[in-house]
C-alpha positions as CSV (number, residue, x, y, z in Angstrom):
1,M,80.0,57.4,38.2
2,T,78.9,57.5,41.8
3,T,77.5,60.8,43.3
4,T,77.8,61.3,47.0
5,L,75.1,63.4,48.5
6,T,75.8,65.3,51.7
7,K,72.9,65.4,54.1
8,P,72.1,69.0,55.1
9,P,72.3,69.7,58.8
10,A,69.1,69.7,60.8
11,P,67.7,73.1,61.6
12,D,68.2,72.5,65.4
13,E,71.9,71.6,64.8
14,T,72.4,74.7,62.6
15,S,70.9,77.0,65.2
16,A,72.9,75.4,68.0
17,R,76.1,75.8,65.9
18,Q,75.3,79.5,65.3
19,R,74.7,80.1,69.0
20,R,78.0,78.5,69.9
21,T,79.8,80.7,67.3
22,K,78.1,83.9,68.7
23,A,78.9,82.9,72.2
24,K,82.6,82.3,71.3
25,R,82.8,85.7,69.6
26,A,81.1,87.4,72.6
27,G,83.5,85.8,75.0
28,G,86.6,86.3,73.0
29,H,89.3,88.9,73.8
30,M,90.3,91.8,71.6
31,H,94.0,92.0,71.4
32,A,95.6,95.5,71.3
33,G,98.1,96.4,68.7
34,P,101.5,98.1,69.2
35,I,100.1,101.6,68.7
36,A,97.7,101.1,71.6
37,Y,100.5,99.9,73.8
38,I,102.7,102.9,72.9
39,I,99.8,105.3,73.6
40,L,99.1,103.7,77.0
41,A,102.8,103.7,77.9
42,L,103.0,107.4,77.1
43,F,99.9,108.2,79.2
44,T,101.3,106.1,82.1
45,I,104.7,107.8,82.0
46,G,103.0,111.2,81.9
47,S,100.8,110.4,84.8
48,L,103.6,109.0,87.0
49,F,106.1,111.7,86.2
50,P,105.0,114.3,88.8
51,L,105.0,111.7,91.6
52,V,108.4,110.4,90.5
53,W,109.9,113.8,90.2
54,T,108.6,114.7,93.7
55,A,110.5,111.8,95.0
56,I,113.6,112.8,93.0
57,A,113.4,116.4,94.4
58,A,113.0,115.1,97.9
59,S,116.3,113.1,97.6
60,R,118.3,116.2,96.5
61,D,119.2,119.5,98.2
62,N,118.3,123.1,97.5
63,N,121.6,123.8,95.6
64,R,121.0,121.0,93.1
65,L,117.3,121.8,92.6
66,A,118.3,125.4,91.7
67,Q,120.6,124.3,88.9
68,T,119.7,124.1,85.3
69,P,118.7,121.5,84.1
70,P,117.0,120.1,87.2
71,P,117.9,116.6,88.4
72,F,116.1,113.7,86.7
73,W,117.4,110.9,88.9
74,F,117.4,110.1,92.6
75,G,120.0,111.3,95.0
76,G,121.1,109.6,98.2
77,G,119.1,111.5,100.8
78,L,115.5,110.5,100.2
79,F,114.9,108.5,103.4
80,D,116.8,111.0,105.5
81,K,114.5,113.8,104.2
82,L,111.4,111.7,104.7
83,E,112.4,111.0,108.3
84,L,113.2,114.7,108.9
85,A,109.8,115.8,107.3
86,W,108.0,113.2,109.4
87,E,109.5,114.6,112.6
88,N,109.4,118.3,111.8
89,A,105.8,118.3,110.5
90,N,104.3,116.1,113.2
91,M,103.1,114.0,110.3
92,G,101.9,111.0,112.4
93,E,99.3,113.1,114.2
94,A,98.5,115.0,111.0
95,M,97.7,111.7,109.2
96,I,95.4,110.5,112.0
97,N,93.6,113.8,112.0
98,T,93.2,113.9,108.3
99,T,92.0,110.3,108.2
100,L,89.4,111.2,110.8
101,V,88.2,114.3,109.0
102,A,88.2,112.8,105.5
103,G,86.6,109.5,106.6
104,T,83.8,111.2,108.6
105,S,83.1,113.7,105.8
106,A,83.1,111.0,103.1
107,I,80.7,108.6,105.0
108,T,78.3,111.4,106.0
109,I,78.3,112.9,102.5
110,V,77.6,109.5,100.9
111,V,74.7,108.6,103.2
112,M,73.0,112.0,103.2
113,S,73.6,112.5,99.4
114,T,72.0,109.1,98.7
115,V,68.9,109.9,100.8
116,A,68.5,113.4,99.3
117,G,69.3,112.1,95.8
118,F,66.6,109.4,96.2
119,A,64.1,112.1,97.4
120,F,64.8,114.3,94.4
121,A,64.8,111.4,91.9
122,K,61.8,109.3,92.9
123,L,59.6,111.1,95.5
124,R,56.9,113.5,94.5
125,F,56.5,116.6,96.7
126,R,55.7,120.2,96.3
127,G,58.7,122.4,95.4
128,R,60.9,119.6,94.4
129,G,62.2,121.3,91.2
130,A,62.8,124.6,93.0
131,L,64.8,122.9,95.8
132,L,66.9,121.0,93.3
133,L,67.7,124.3,91.5
134,I,68.7,125.8,94.8
135,V,71.0,122.9,95.6
136,I,72.6,123.1,92.1
137,G,72.9,126.9,92.5
138,T,75.0,126.5,95.6
139,M,77.6,124.8,93.4
140,M,78.0,128.0,91.5
141,V,79.0,130.0,94.5
142,P,82.9,130.3,94.9
143,P,84.0,128.8,98.2
144,Q,86.1,131.8,99.0
145,L,83.0,133.9,99.4
146,M,81.9,131.8,102.4
147,I,85.2,131.8,104.2
148,I,84.7,135.0,106.2
149,P,81.1,134.3,107.5
150,L,82.0,130.7,108.2
151,Y,85.1,131.7,110.1
152,M,83.1,134.2,112.2
153,V,80.7,131.4,113.1
154,V,83.6,129.1,114.1
155,A,85.3,131.8,116.1
156,E,82.0,132.6,117.9
157,L,81.6,128.9,118.8
158,G,85.2,128.7,120.1
159,W,86.1,125.9,117.6
160,T,89.3,127.4,116.2
161,D,92.2,125.0,116.1
162,Q,89.8,122.1,116.6
163,L,88.9,119.4,114.2
164,Q,85.1,119.9,114.3
165,A,85.7,123.3,112.6
166,V,86.9,121.3,109.6
167,I,84.5,118.4,109.8
168,L,81.1,120.1,110.2
169,P,81.2,122.4,107.2
170,S,82.0,119.4,105.0
171,L,79.2,117.1,106.1
172,V,76.9,118.0,103.2
173,N,77.9,118.4,99.6
174,A,75.7,119.7,96.8
175,F,77.7,117.8,94.1
176,G,77.0,114.6,96.0
177,V,73.3,115.2,96.0
178,F,73.2,116.0,92.3
179,F,75.5,113.0,91.5
180,M,73.3,110.5,93.4
181,R,70.1,112.0,92.0
182,Q,71.3,111.6,88.4
183,Y,72.4,108.0,89.1
184,L,69.2,106.9,90.9
185,V,67.0,108.3,88.1
186,Q,68.3,105.6,85.8
187,A,69.5,102.8,88.1
188,L,66.5,102.5,90.3
189,P,63.2,101.5,88.5
190,D,60.0,102.8,89.9
191,E,58.5,99.3,89.8
192,I,60.9,98.1,92.6
193,I,59.8,101.0,94.8
194,E,56.2,100.4,94.1
195,A,56.6,96.7,94.9
196,A,58.2,97.5,98.2
197,R,55.4,99.9,99.0
198,V,52.8,97.2,98.2
199,D,54.6,94.9,100.7
200,G,54.1,97.6,103.4
201,A,57.7,99.0,103.5
202,S,58.0,102.5,104.9
203,S,60.1,105.2,103.3
204,W,63.2,104.5,105.5
205,R,62.9,100.8,104.9
206,V,62.8,101.4,101.2
207,V,65.9,103.5,101.5
208,W,67.7,100.9,103.5
209,H,66.7,97.7,101.6
210,V,66.2,99.1,98.1
211,V,68.0,102.4,97.5
212,F,71.3,101.6,99.3
213,P,71.9,98.3,97.5
214,A,71.0,99.8,94.1
215,A,73.2,102.8,94.6
216,R,76.2,100.9,96.0
217,P,78.4,101.5,92.9
218,A,77.8,105.2,92.8
219,M,78.2,105.4,96.6
220,A,81.7,103.8,96.3
221,V,82.7,106.3,93.6
222,L,81.3,109.3,95.5
223,G,83.0,108.2,98.7
224,M,86.3,107.9,97.0
225,L,86.0,111.4,95.4
226,M,84.9,113.0,98.6
227,F,87.7,111.3,100.6
228,V,90.4,112.5,98.2
229,Q,88.9,116.0,98.0
230,T,88.8,116.4,101.8
231,W,92.2,114.9,102.2
232,N,93.7,117.4,99.8
233,D,91.7,120.4,101.1
234,F,94.1,123.2,102.1
235,L,92.6,126.6,102.4
236,W,89.9,126.2,105.1
237,P,92.0,123.9,107.3
238,F,95.0,126.3,107.0
239,L,92.8,129.2,108.3
240,V,91.3,127.5,111.3
241,L,94.0,125.0,112.3
242,T,97.7,125.4,113.3
243,Q,100.7,123.2,112.9
244,T,101.2,123.0,116.7
245,G,97.5,122.3,117.5
246,S,95.5,119.7,115.5
247,P,96.9,119.9,112.0
248,T,95.8,118.1,108.9
249,V,98.3,116.8,106.4
250,Q,98.1,119.8,104.2
251,V,98.6,122.2,107.1
252,A,101.5,120.2,108.4
253,V,103.2,120.2,105.0
254,A,102.6,124.0,104.7
255,G,104.5,124.4,108.0
256,L,107.6,122.9,106.4
257,G,107.9,125.8,103.9
258,R,108.3,128.5,106.6
259,G,111.6,130.4,106.9
260,F,113.8,132.9,105.0
261,T,115.1,130.1,102.7
262,P,112.6,127.3,102.6
263,D,114.1,123.8,102.1
264,Q,112.4,122.8,98.9
265,S,113.5,119.1,99.1
266,L,112.0,119.0,102.6
267,I,108.7,120.3,101.3
268,M,108.8,117.7,98.6
269,A,109.4,115.0,101.1
270,G,106.4,116.2,103.2
271,A,104.2,116.3,100.0
272,L,105.3,112.7,99.2
273,L,104.4,111.5,102.7
274,G,101.0,113.1,102.4
275,T,100.4,111.4,99.0
276,L,101.4,107.9,100.0
277,P,98.3,107.0,102.0
278,L,96.1,107.8,99.0
279,L,98.2,105.6,96.8
280,I,98.0,102.8,99.4
281,V,94.2,103.1,99.6
282,F,93.8,103.0,95.8
283,A,96.2,100.1,95.6
284,I,94.1,98.1,98.1
285,F,90.6,99.1,96.9
286,G,91.3,100.1,93.3
287,K,89.7,97.0,91.9
288,Q,86.5,97.5,93.8
289,I,86.4,101.2,92.9
290,V,86.9,100.6,89.2
291,G,84.4,97.8,89.4
292,G,81.9,100.1,90.9
293,I,82.4,102.7,88.2
294,M,81.9,100.1,85.5
295,Q,78.9,98.6,87.2
296,G,77.4,102.1,87.5
297,A,78.1,102.8,83.8
298,V,76.3,99.5,82.8
299,K,73.3,100.3,84.9
300,G,73.1,103.9,83.7
């Protein structure tokens, strides 16, 4: 009887095989089951339903919207109502004004919040903790309390019905400062700043060459949040702007609801027009925005 002996693998070959197995597992994809797809489909439908129903309501008339049950499918007047809302609300000028206001505010908030967040996160100066508490404390004050004194200042300067009355109060945001401070505490090691100091870099050069590249994911997320917030802002622009002057999108849409019997479908058409630019921006830059969020989560 002949016995065949199997030669055991060499230690190097065994370790290499184990590394390949671990790498294959790490690079493999986890496949979702049917329950996961059902849950995701339900959440997707629930998220899209308000937007879809706005388009449905814009395609109907007041009589049909007043009936019970309300319509759940499109009518034939959607594009006519969109054209009418575009003309009546002066939507072209309103979108240009809102893009200018939201873009200027978002860029300024991102830059100033990053610089201030870096100062609170990494610089050592007297009163840093007290100043940070004051900044956070301003977030607790309801915005409605500041409307009357702010309007008095704007009226004294003669800025009513002008875009600077909306832009200037939104150039600094306490949430942005706190957000960037929390991010830079974890994402920016002190060793990198010390190395830049050793190389002779000034504080502004450290901000430009070290802080901004490290904070890029959080800056993208903050910029998106501030742009959407400013675009959707209604109360303050409604008080200082008029539909016939320099309106923003929300002020223009509010003008569609005036009258003894407001045309609800026309208001819905204006709201749909005001939402489409945000959807287009997210469709174009959504991948970069989500990538910035995930990169920030990994760094944090």
